[in-house]
matplotlib code that plots the C-alpha trace (Angstrom):
import matplotlib.pyplot as plt

x = [-51.5, -47.8, -46.1, -43.0, -39.8, -38.7, -41.8, -44.2, -47.0, -49.4, -48.7, -50.2, -48.6, -47.7, -46.3, -42.7, -42.4, -43.8, -46.4, -45.5, -41.7, -40.8, -38.6, -38.3, -40.2, -38.5, -35.0, -35.7, -37.1, -34.1, -31.8, -33.9, -33.7, -29.9, -29.5, -31.7, -29.7, -26.4, -27.7, -28.8, -25.5, -23.6, -25.8, -25.3, -21.5, -21.4, -23.5, -21.3, -18.1, -19.5, -21.5, -24.8, -25.7, -23.1, -20.8, -17.4, -17.8, -20.6, -20.5, -17.5, -17.6, -19.0, -22.6, -22.6, -20.2, -19.8, -18.9, -15.4, -13.5, -10.4, -7.2, -7.6, -11.1, -9.9, -7.1, -9.5, -11.9, -9.3, -7.7, -11.1, -11.5, -8.0, -8.3, -11.8, -11.2, -7.8, -9.4, -12.1, -9.6, -7.5, -10.7, -11.8, -8.5, -9.2, -12.9, -13.0, -11.6, -13.8, -11.9, -12.7, -16.3, -15.3, -12.7, -15.3, -17.5, -14.6, -13.9, -17.5, -17.9, -15.2, -16.3, -17.7, -20.8, -21.8, -21.7, -24.2, -26.5, -26.3, -27.0, -30.6, -31.9, -29.7, -30.4, -26.7, -23.6, -21.4, -18.4, -15.0, -13.8, -16.9, -16.3, -12.6, -13.5, -16.0, -13.4, -10.7, -13.0, -14.1, -10.5, -9.0, -11.7, -11.1, -7.3, -7.5, -9.7, -7.4, -4.3, -5.9, -7.9]
y = [56.8, 57.3, 56.4, 54.2, 56.2, 53.7, 53.1, 55.7, 53.2, 54.0, 51.9, 51.6, 53.8, 50.6, 48.7, 47.4, 46.6, 48.0, 45.6, 46.6, 46.5, 44.9, 47.8, 48.1, 51.1, 51.2, 51.1, 47.8, 46.2, 47.3, 45.7, 42.6, 42.3, 42.8, 40.1, 37.8, 38.5, 37.9, 34.5, 33.5, 34.6, 32.6, 29.6, 29.8, 30.2, 27.2, 25.2, 26.2, 25.4, 22.0, 21.6, 21.1, 17.7, 15.4, 13.2, 14.1, 17.8, 18.1, 18.1, 15.8, 16.1, 19.5, 19.0, 22.7, 23.4, 27.0, 26.0, 26.9, 23.8, 23.5, 22.3, 19.0, 18.6, 19.4, 16.9, 14.2, 14.9, 14.8, 11.7, 10.0, 10.9, 9.7, 6.5, 5.8, 6.4, 4.6, 1.6, 1.6, 1.9, -1.1, -3.1, -2.4, -3.7, -6.9, -7.1, -10.7, -11.8, -12.4, -9.9, -7.0, -6.7, -6.0, -3.5, -1.7, -1.6, -0.3, 2.5, 3.5, 3.4, 5.9, 8.6, 11.7, 11.8, 8.3, 9.8, 12.5, 9.8, 7.6, 10.6, 10.9, 7.5, 7.4, 10.9, 11.8, 10.6, 7.9, 9.1, 9.1, 6.2, 4.1, 5.1, 4.2, 0.9, -0.1, 0.8, -1.3, -4.3, -4.3, -3.6, -6.5, -8.9, -7.8, -8.1, -11.5, -12.8, -11.5, -13.0, -16.3, -17.1]
z = [60.2, 59.3, 56.1, 55.5, 54.8, 52.2, 50.1, 51.4, 52.0, 54.8, 58.0, 61.4, 64.1, 66.1, 63.2, 63.6, 59.8, 56.7, 55.2, 51.7, 51.6, 54.9, 56.1, 59.9, 61.4, 64.8, 66.1, 68.0, 64.8, 62.9, 65.5, 65.5, 61.7, 61.7, 64.3, 62.3, 59.1, 60.9, 62.3, 58.8, 57.2, 59.8, 59.2, 55.5, 55.9, 58.2, 55.8, 52.9, 54.9, 55.8, 52.6, 54.4, 55.5, 54.0, 56.0, 57.6, 57.2, 54.8, 51.1, 50.7, 47.0, 46.5, 45.5, 44.3, 41.4, 42.6, 46.1, 47.2, 48.1, 50.3, 48.9, 50.7, 49.3, 45.8, 46.1, 47.3, 44.5, 41.8, 43.3, 43.2, 39.5, 38.6, 40.6, 39.3, 35.7, 35.9, 37.4, 34.7, 31.9, 33.4, 33.7, 30.1, 28.9, 30.8, 29.8, 28.7, 32.0, 35.0, 37.3, 35.0, 36.3, 40.0, 38.8, 36.8, 39.9, 42.0, 39.5, 39.3, 43.1, 43.9, 41.3, 43.0, 40.7, 42.0, 45.6, 44.4, 43.0, 46.1, 48.3, 47.0, 48.1, 51.2, 52.3, 52.4, 50.5, 51.8, 53.8, 52.3, 54.3, 53.2, 49.6, 49.8, 51.5, 48.8, 46.1, 48.0, 48.3, 44.7, 43.5, 45.7, 44.4, 40.8, 41.1, 42.9, 40.1, 37.4, 39.0, 40.1, 37.0]

ax = plt.figure().add_subplot(projection="3d")
ax.plot(x, y, z, "-o")
ax.set_aspect("equal")
plt.show()
């Protein structure tokens, strides 16, 4: 029996990896491990770039707070917060009126945390277009009710 050069544990002569520390024992095993690590790193980088399994390129709203977001993604996210909270504030000023309720729903629907909450039961968050569409429908209904009633 030989010993592992890394941890000095005894290993079989034919062993490709150390059973104690996992160190490769042959040049072929070392190359195989390097290739595996590179594939995993590429997959992690691709998942981080697309954000995993969320629509139109992954984590549309950055489900991880430490995840690096593109300028476009940051702009979208900030815009959603501004539009959502702005709509909610306008709706609250109109609260006794019937149109305020759809406006509150519109503001809530476009907020990025709502996408995270809807991702759990749906399996993935709604795409940006769907989210903007829901916002537009509720906002139009609310505005129409405010002006007509």
